[in-house]
C-alpha positions as CSV (number, residue, x, y, z in Angstrom):
1,M,-4.6,25.9,-10.9
2,N,-2.4,27.0,-8.0
3,Q,0.5,25.6,-9.9
4,D,4.0,25.6,-8.6
5,P,6.1,27.9,-10.6
6,A,9.0,25.4,-10.7
7,A,7.0,23.1,-12.9
8,S,7.9,23.0,-16.5
9,G,4.9,23.3,-18.7
10,P,1.2,23.7,-17.8
11,A,-0.7,20.9,-16.1
12,P,-3.5,19.1,-17.9
13,K,-7.1,19.8,-16.9
14,F,-7.7,19.1,-13.2
15,A,-10.1,16.2,-13.6
16,A,-7.8,14.5,-16.2
17,F,-4.8,15.0,-14.0
18,I,-6.5,13.5,-11.0
19,G,-7.5,10.5,-13.2
20,M,-4.0,9.9,-14.4
21,M,-2.4,10.1,-10.9
22,A,-5.1,8.0,-9.3
23,S,-4.7,5.4,-12.0
24,L,-1.0,5.2,-11.3
25,M,-1.5,4.8,-7.6
26,A,-4.3,2.2,-8.0
27,L,-2.5,0.0,-10.6
28,A,0.0,-1.3,-8.0
29,M,-2.9,-2.3,-5.6
30,L,-4.9,-3.8,-8.5
31,G,-2.0,-6.1,-9.2
32,L,-2.2,-7.3,-5.6
33,D,-5.9,-7.7,-5.0
34,I,-7.2,-8.9,-8.3
35,M,-5.0,-12.1,-7.8
36,L,-6.7,-13.2,-4.6
37,P,-9.7,-15.0,-6.1
38,G,-7.3,-16.8,-8.6
39,L,-4.9,-18.3,-6.0
40,P,-6.7,-21.6,-5.7
41,S,-6.7,-22.2,-9.5
42,I,-3.1,-21.0,-9.8
43,A,-2.2,-23.6,-7.1
44,R,-4.0,-26.3,-9.0
45,D,-2.5,-25.5,-12.4
46,L,1.1,-25.1,-11.1
47,A,0.8,-28.1,-8.7
48,I,1.4,-26.1,-5.5
49,E,0.7,-28.8,-3.0
50,T,1.3,-26.8,0.2
51,P,-1.6,-24.4,0.7
52,N,0.4,-21.6,2.4
53,V,3.0,-21.6,-0.4
54,R,0.5,-19.9,-2.7
55,Q,0.8,-16.8,-0.6
56,L,4.2,-16.2,-2.1
57,V,2.4,-15.0,-5.3
58,I,1.2,-12.0,-3.2
59,T,4.3,-11.6,-0.9
60,V,6.9,-11.5,-3.6
61,Y,5.0,-8.8,-5.5
62,A,4.6,-6.7,-2.3
63,L,8.3,-7.1,-1.4
64,S,9.5,-6.1,-4.8
65,I,7.3,-2.9,-4.8
66,G,8.8,-1.9,-1.4
67,G,12.4,-2.8,-2.3
68,A,12.4,-1.0,-5.7
69,Q,10.9,2.3,-4.3
70,I,14.3,3.4,-3.1
71,I,15.7,3.6,-6.6
72,Y,12.9,5.5,-8.3
73,G,13.2,8.8,-6.4
74,P,16.8,9.4,-7.5
75,L,16.1,8.2,-11.1
76,M,13.2,10.6,-11.4
77,D,15.2,13.5,-10.0
78,R,17.8,12.8,-12.6
79,Y,15.9,11.8,-15.8
80,G,12.5,13.3,-15.1
81,R,9.1,11.9,-14.0
82,K,7.5,11.0,-17.4
83,P,10.2,8.8,-19.0
84,V,10.7,6.8,-15.8
85,L,7.0,6.4,-15.4
86,L,6.5,5.2,-19.0
87,A,9.4,2.8,-18.7
88,G,7.9,1.4,-15.5
89,L,4.5,0.9,-17.1
90,A,6.0,-0.7,-20.1
91,G,8.0,-3.1,-17.9
92,Y,4.8,-3.9,-15.9
93,A,3.0,-4.8,-19.1
94,V,5.8,-7.0,-20.3
95,F,6.2,-8.8,-17.0
96,S,2.4,-9.3,-16.6
97,V,2.4,-11.1,-20.0
98,T,5.4,-13.1,-18.7
99,A,3.4,-14.1,-15.6
100,A,0.5,-15.2,-17.7
101,M,2.8,-17.6,-19.6
102,A,4.3,-19.1,-16.5
103,T,4.3,-22.9,-16.3
104,T,6.0,-23.3,-13.0
105,L,5.9,-21.6,-9.6
106,P,9.5,-20.3,-9.8
107,M,8.8,-18.7,-13.2
108,L,5.6,-17.1,-11.9
109,L,7.4,-15.7,-8.8
110,V,10.2,-14.2,-10.9
111,A,7.7,-12.5,-13.1
112,R,5.8,-11.2,-10.0
113,A,9.0,-9.8,-8.6
114,L,9.8,-8.0,-11.8
115,Q,6.2,-6.8,-12.0
116,G,6.4,-5.3,-8.6
117,A,9.8,-3.7,-9.3
118,A,8.4,-2.1,-12.4
119,I,5.2,-0.7,-10.9
120,A,7.0,0.7,-7.8
121,S,7.7,3.7,-10.1
122,A,4.0,4.5,-10.2
123,R,3.5,5.7,-6.6
124,V,6.8,7.6,-6.4
125,G,6.1,9.2,-9.8
126,A,2.6,10.2,-8.9
127,I,3.6,11.9,-5.7
128,S,6.6,13.6,-7.3
129,T,4.5,14.9,-10.2
130,I,1.8,16.2,-7.9
131,R,4.4,18.0,-5.9
132,D,5.9,19.5,-9.1
133,L,2.6,21.1,-10.1
134,Y,0.9,21.9,-6.8
135,N,1.7,23.0,-3.3
136,G,0.1,23.8,0.0
137,R,-3.6,22.9,0.5
138,R,-4.1,22.3,-3.2
139,M,-1.5,19.6,-3.1
140,A,-3.1,18.1,0.0
141,Q,-6.4,18.1,-1.8
142,V,-5.0,16.3,-4.9
143,V,-3.2,13.7,-2.8
144,S,-6.3,13.0,-0.7
145,I,-8.5,12.5,-3.8
146,C,-6.0,10.2,-5.4
147,M,-5.5,8.2,-2.1
148,L,-9.3,7.8,-1.9
149,V,-9.3,6.1,-5.3
150,F,-6.2,4.1,-4.3
151,M,-7.9,2.8,-1.1
152,A,-11.1,2.0,-3.0
153,S,-9.2,-0.4,-5.3
154,P,-9.3,-3.4,-2.8
155,V,-13.1,-3.0,-2.7
156,F,-13.7,-3.7,-6.3
157,A,-10.5,-5.6,-7.4
158,P,-11.4,-9.1,-6.1
159,S,-14.9,-8.8,-7.6
160,L,-13.3,-7.9,-10.9
161,G,-11.0,-10.9,-10.5
162,Q,-13.9,-13.2,-9.9
163,L,-15.7,-11.8,-12.9
164,V,-12.8,-12.6,-15.1
165,L,-12.4,-16.1,-13.6
166,S,-16.1,-16.8,-14.3
167,F,-15.3,-17.1,-18.0
168,A,-11.5,-17.4,-18.3
169,S,-8.5,-18.8,-16.6
170,W,-6.3,-17.1,-14.1
171,R,-3.8,-16.2,-16.8
172,W,-6.2,-13.6,-18.1
173,L,-5.9,-11.7,-14.8
174,F,-2.3,-10.9,-15.8
175,L,-3.3,-10.1,-19.4
176,L,-5.9,-7.7,-18.0
177,L,-3.2,-6.0,-15.9
178,A,-1.0,-5.7,-19.0
179,F,-3.8,-4.1,-20.9
180,V,-4.6,-1.6,-18.2
181,A,-0.9,-0.7,-17.9
182,I,-0.7,0.0,-21.7
183,V,-3.9,2.1,-21.6
184,V,-2.5,4.2,-18.7
185,A,0.9,4.6,-20.5
186,I,-0.8,5.9,-23.6
187,W,-2.9,8.3,-21.5
188,L,0.2,9.6,-19.8
189,G,2.2,9.7,-23.0
190,L,-0.4,11.9,-24.7
191,G,-1.8,13.9,-21.9
192,L,1.0,14.6,-19.4
193,R,4.0,16.9,-20.0
194,E,7.3,16.5,-18.1
195,T,6.8,18.3,-14.8
196,L,10.4,18.4,-13.6
197,H,12.1,21.6,-14.6
198,P,15.5,21.1,-16.2
199,E,17.1,23.4,-13.6
200,N,15.8,21.1,-10.8
201,R,17.4,17.9,-12.2
202,R,20.0,16.3,-9.9
203,A,22.7,13.8,-10.3
204,I,22.1,10.4,-8.7
205,S,23.8,10.4,-5.3
206,S,24.2,7.4,-3.1
207,R,25.3,9.8,-0.3
208,E,21.9,11.5,-0.3
209,I,20.1,8.2,-0.1
210,L,22.3,6.9,2.7
211,G,22.0,10.3,4.4
212,A,18.2,10.0,4.4
213,F,18.4,6.6,6.0
214,G,20.8,8.1,8.6
215,M,18.4,10.9,9.4
216,I,15.5,8.6,9.9
217,M,17.7,6.3,12.2
218,R,18.9,9.3,14.3
219,S,15.5,10.9,14.7
220,R,13.4,9.5,17.6
221,Q,10.2,10.6,16.0
222,G,11.2,9.7,12.4
223,M,12.4,6.2,13.4
224,G,9.6,5.6,15.9
225,Y,6.7,6.3,13.6
226,T,8.4,4.5,10.7
227,L,8.7,1.4,12.9
228,A,5.1,1.7,14.1
229,G,3.9,2.1,10.5
230,T,5.9,-1.0,9.5
231,L,4.2,-3.0,12.2
232,I,0.6,-2.0,11.2
233,F,1.4,-2.4,7.5
234,G,2.5,-5.9,8.5
235,T,-0.9,-6.7,9.8
236,L,-2.5,-5.5,6.6
237,S,-0.1,-7.7,4.6
238,G,-0.9,-10.6,6.8
239,F,-4.6,-10.1,6.0
240,V,-4.1,-9.9,2.3
241,N,-1.7,-12.9,2.2
242,S,-4.2,-15.2,4.0
243,A,-7.5,-13.7,2.7
244,S,-8.0,-16.3,0.1
245,Q,-7.7,-19.2,2.6
246,L,-9.5,-17.4,5.3
247,I,-12.6,-16.6,3.2
248,N,-12.6,-19.7,1.0
249,D,-11.5,-22.4,3.5
250,A,-12.0,-21.1,7.1
251,L,-15.3,-19.3,6.5
252,H,-16.5,-21.4,3.6
253,A,-17.5,-18.4,1.5
254,S,-15.7,-18.9,-1.7
255,E,-18.6,-17.9,-3.9
256,R,-18.8,-14.6,-2.0
257,F,-15.1,-13.9,-1.9
258,G,-15.3,-10.6,-3.7
259,L,-18.2,-9.4,-1.6
260,V,-16.6,-10.3,1.7
261,F,-13.1,-9.0,0.9
262,G,-14.6,-5.9,-0.6
263,G,-16.9,-5.3,2.4
264,V,-14.0,-5.6,4.9
265,S,-11.7,-3.4,2.7
266,A,-14.4,-0.8,2.4
267,F,-13.7,0.1,6.1
268,V,-10.3,1.4,5.0
269,A,-11.8,3.6,2.3
270,V,-14.3,5.0,4.8
271,A,-11.5,5.7,7.3
272,T,-9.6,7.6,4.6
273,V,-12.5,10.0,4.2
274,V,-13.0,10.3,7.9
275,N,-9.3,11.0,8.4
276,A,-9.3,13.7,5.7
277,R,-12.1,15.5,7.5
278,M,-11.0,15.1,11.1
279,V,-7.2,15.6,10.9
280,P,-7.4,19.4,10.6
281,R,-9.6,19.5,13.8
282,L,-8.0,16.8,16.0
283,G,-4.5,16.3,14.6
284,S,-2.6,13.3,13.5
285,R,-1.6,12.1,17.0
286,V,-5.1,12.1,18.5
287,L,-6.5,10.2,15.6
288,S,-3.7,7.7,15.2
289,H,-3.1,7.0,18.9
290,G,-6.8,6.6,19.5
291,A,-7.1,4.2,16.5
292,L,-4.1,2.2,17.7
293,I,-5.8,1.6,21.1
294,V,-9.1,0.7,19.5
295,S,-7.4,-1.7,17.1
296,I,-5.7,-3.5,20.0
297,L,-9.1,-4.0,21.7
298,A,-10.7,-5.2,18.5
299,A,-7.9,-7.7,17.9
300,A,-8.2,-9.0,21.4
301,I,-11.9,-9.5,21.1
302,H,-11.4,-11.1,17.7
303,L,-8.8,-13.5,19.1
304,G,-11.2,-14.4,21.9
305,V,-14.1,-15.1,19.5
306,S,-11.8,-17.2,17.3
307,L,-10.4,-19.2,20.2
308,A,-13.9,-19.9,21.5
309,G,-14.9,-21.3,18.2
310,R,-17.6,-18.6,17.7
311,E,-16.3,-17.1,14.5
312,T,-18.9,-16.5,11.9
313,L,-18.9,-14.7,8.6
314,T,-20.6,-11.7,10.2
315,S,-18.2,-11.5,13.2
316,F,-15.3,-11.7,10.8
317,V,-16.5,-8.9,8.6
318,V,-17.4,-6.6,11.6
319,L,-14.3,-7.3,13.7
320,Q,-11.8,-7.4,10.9
321,G,-13.5,-4.3,9.4
322,I,-13.0,-2.4,12.7
323,S,-9.3,-3.3,12.6
324,L,-8.9,-2.1,9.0
325,F,-10.8,1.1,9.8
326,C,-8.3,1.7,12.5
327,F,-5.5,1.0,10.0
328,G,-7.0,3.6,7.7
329,L,-6.6,6.2,10.5
330,M,-3.1,5.1,11.5
331,G,-1.3,4.5,8.2
332,G,-1.2,8.0,6.7
333,N,-0.9,9.7,10.0
334,F,2.1,7.6,11.2
335,G,3.7,8.3,7.8
336,A,3.1,12.1,8.2
337,L,4.5,12.1,11.7
338,A,7.6,10.1,10.6
339,M,8.2,12.8,7.9
340,E,7.8,15.8,10.2
341,P,11.5,16.0,11.1
342,M,12.7,15.2,7.6
343,A,11.9,18.5,5.8
344,R,15.5,19.0,4.6
345,V,15.6,15.7,2.7
346,A,11.9,15.1,2.2
347,G,12.2,13.3,-1.2
348,S,14.9,10.9,-0.3
349,A,13.4,10.4,3.2
350,A,10.0,9.5,1.7
351,S,11.7,6.8,-0.5
352,A,13.7,5.5,2.5
353,Q,10.6,5.4,4.7
354,G,8.5,3.7,2.0
355,F,11.3,1.1,1.5
356,L,11.6,0.3,5.3
357,S,7.8,0.2,5.8
358,M,6.9,-1.9,2.8
359,V,9.7,-4.4,3.0
360,G,9.4,-4.8,6.7
361,G,5.6,-5.0,6.6
362,A,5.7,-7.5,3.8
363,L,8.0,-9.7,5.8
364,I,5.8,-9.5,8.9
365,G,2.8,-10.2,6.7
366,L,4.6,-13.3,5.4
367,V,5.0,-14.6,8.9
368,I,1.4,-14.0,9.7
369,G,0.2,-15.6,6.5
370,Q,2.4,-18.6,6.8
371,A,1.0,-19.3,10.3
372,F,-2.5,-19.9,8.8
373,D,-3.9,-23.1,10.3
374,G,-7.4,-23.2,9.0
375,T,-8.7,-20.7,11.5
376,V,-8.7,-17.0,12.1
377,V,-6.6,-17.3,15.2
378,P,-3.2,-16.6,13.6
379,L,-4.5,-13.5,11.9
380,A,-6.1,-12.1,15.0
381,S,-3.0,-13.0,17.0
382,G,-0.8,-11.2,14.5
383,F,-3.0,-8.0,14.7
384,L,-2.9,-8.1,18.5
385,I,0.9,-8.7,18.8
386,C,1.7,-6.1,16.2
387,G,-0.7,-3.6,17.8
388,L,0.8,-4.0,21.2
389,A,4.3,-3.7,19.8
390,A,3.3,-0.5,17.9
391,L,1.9,0.9,21.2
392,L,5.2,0.3,22.9
393,V,7.1,1.9,20.1
394,V,4.8,5.0,20.1
395,A,5.0,5.2,23.9
396,F,8.8,5.3,23.6
397,T,8.7,7.7,20.8
398,E,6.4,10.2,22.6
399,Q,8.1,9.5,26.0
400,G,4.8,8.3,27.4
401,R,2.8,11.3,26.3
402,F,-0.1,10.3,24.0
403,F,-2.7,12.2,22.0
404,G,-0.8,15.4,21.1
405,S,2.5,17.1,21.8
406,G,5.5,18.7,20.3
407,L,5.5,20.1,16.7
408,E,1.9,19.2,16.0
409,A,0.7,21.0,19.1
410,A,2.3,24.1,17.7
411,G,0.4,23.7,14.4
412,A,3.2,21.9,12.5
């Protein structure tokens, strides 16, 4: 199985292992997207009078996932992958039930924050476990397959949410999440051995965490692509935050919410497949820089269509789909380029990068979402502004040289 000799104990069968890791990575996204069809009924039941305030149910969850990532890397390096993962899944189940019982918006938001903090362990744990067991091309293959499942989650999650809402209240969405977390926890508990060798356990060190932040800040490439990734993640967060109001209110397609959201999100999943095939041939810079330029053009066209009052459901799916396709080509590649100079502190740097990108992106997404005015204009404007800002950041990072240079040109 091309197993890393440092791993303690054999890996489970390949297909079962892929299923476990993909389930972990998809569960966090499921908790985000399955909620979108239920936001109007949550707003009614909890007497949320200001429409844009309902977006906090999404934003608080995303912020807590990003903020909590920084603590899980050190915890897993100290106590092992499996116990921290199981604790996170148990917490996710408990806080999902708590959210289902919420009677006020503050109670729901607290439960969502705790939900996000608990499930932040899943992505960190999945990547760490994969690295324990595999290396080289086999590791890249496993991560790619898991990421494909992860990116496919937004395609079916809203439809699943609508299905649940067709015969039950929004509270059952949270109960479903609790059930899924319990099933995944049992699966991991029975089928996955601890993968961190006792000799590789390390004490929790604040110096190492702060050192990773310092290395990112001091690295032109590391900081540049982390910032660029934050900006484009902010556009995705803005889309997710305002998707319910955009599709239900602005486009009057509430009955087809799952189909429309899933159709747009499918562009990201397709881009993930394209990226996996094309990166070995073209490189991360060519793909991500080209996608950034195309995304700016698509956002400019989308803004023009919206300002002219010509927006239709078809134009929205096509133009927003193009923007998200470009996101699929930028997200992973920006992250990889940011990590290139961080080999010496890869684990801590990955946690720090995830923290900066997710928290910063969630805050940008909050601004875009809160600007919703009944039209697509704020979303298209947010994509255009963030795209232009990311272009400037990349230009500064690469000193004006686009489409391939430096380490990657040498095959790094």
